[in-house]
C-alpha positions, 0 to 999 in steps of 0.5 A: 530508172527510165530516162523519162521518169528521171527527167520528170523527177529532175523537174520536180526537184527543181520545183521543190528547190524553188519552193524552199527558196520561196518559203524564206521570202514570204510571211507566215500569212502565206502558209496555206498557199505554201502547204498547197504547193507542197502537196501538189509536188508531193502528189506528183512525186508519189505518182512517180515513186510510190515509196515517197508516200511513206517517207514524206509528211502528208498534212492532209492525212487524218490525224496529222497536225498540219492544216488544223494548226491555228498558228500559221507561223508553225505551219510555215515551219512544218512546210519548210521542214517537209520541203527540205525532206522532199529535196533530200529524198530527190537528191538521193534519187538523182545524185548524178543530176545534182552533180550537173547543177553547178556546171550547167545551170546557166546554159540549160535554157538559151532563151533566158541564158545567164552567162556563167561569169555573171552567175558566179559574181552574184551573192550565194542566195541570189545565185541559188534563186537564179538557178531555180528560175532557170530549172523551173523555166525548163520545166514550164513551172512559171509561177515559181519563175515569178516568185524567183525573179521577184526574190532575186531582185529584192535580195540583190538590191538589199545585199548591194545596199547592205554591202555599202552600209546604206541599207537604212535607205530601203526602210521608212522611219518605222523600219518598214521596207519601202515598196520594190518599185521604190527600191528600184528607184533608190538603186538608180539614184545610187547608180547601182543600176542605170536609168534605162534598166530601172525603167525596164524593171518598173515596166514589168508590173506583173512581177515587180509592181506593188500589186505583185507583192500580194499576188500568190500566183501571177499567172505568168505566161512562159513567153512573158518570162524572157523580157523580165529576165533580160531586165533582171540580168542587166540589173544583176550585171550592173550591181555585181559583175561590172563592179568587179571590172 
């Protein structure tokens, strides 16, 4: 396997992993968007490895029950299974790269570095999302960085409140979650994050604002990711790392 091809496959795997994380963070109404992202990754993979064409589902192939499924919830599950298969395929292609993920994920890109001690203090699902952000940033796949940063903050706040049995504060009387901006203010109120961090997070409206929750593709530019990650890292550190000190 040539090094350049291996590098491209590694980037595809990081993108596929982040898509798998994204699927768990959106409703079935986003199924068609998820399917489109899956097929983009599938097409890129097949161009690098034609054998993948016979191993991975193709929802757009005639006779395959995919996009024609009326039940979007069912389509979402089909995409989830397909992405899982893609990740397994790429793991088999790149076993040696997979061994490096746990030890070097925090230092891959110094511009958005997350110290190892902070990374290891995070809940597993938050840590996994941050790892996906770091790899997708390296691959210049900024739309998944957008999804990842938003998901990481949502999960971090939810789990922190749940840990202290305060999760009910995050929901209205009808059991609907408040907006993320409201969650940030509640986290500040409970002293899980500082006032300055809350202000910095709420200033990043393109990622953490209310409109962003309905925007599938934020068109986030690479240079915009660094300040958002800085604010996110400060919030995660306050919520989980400093707590242990």
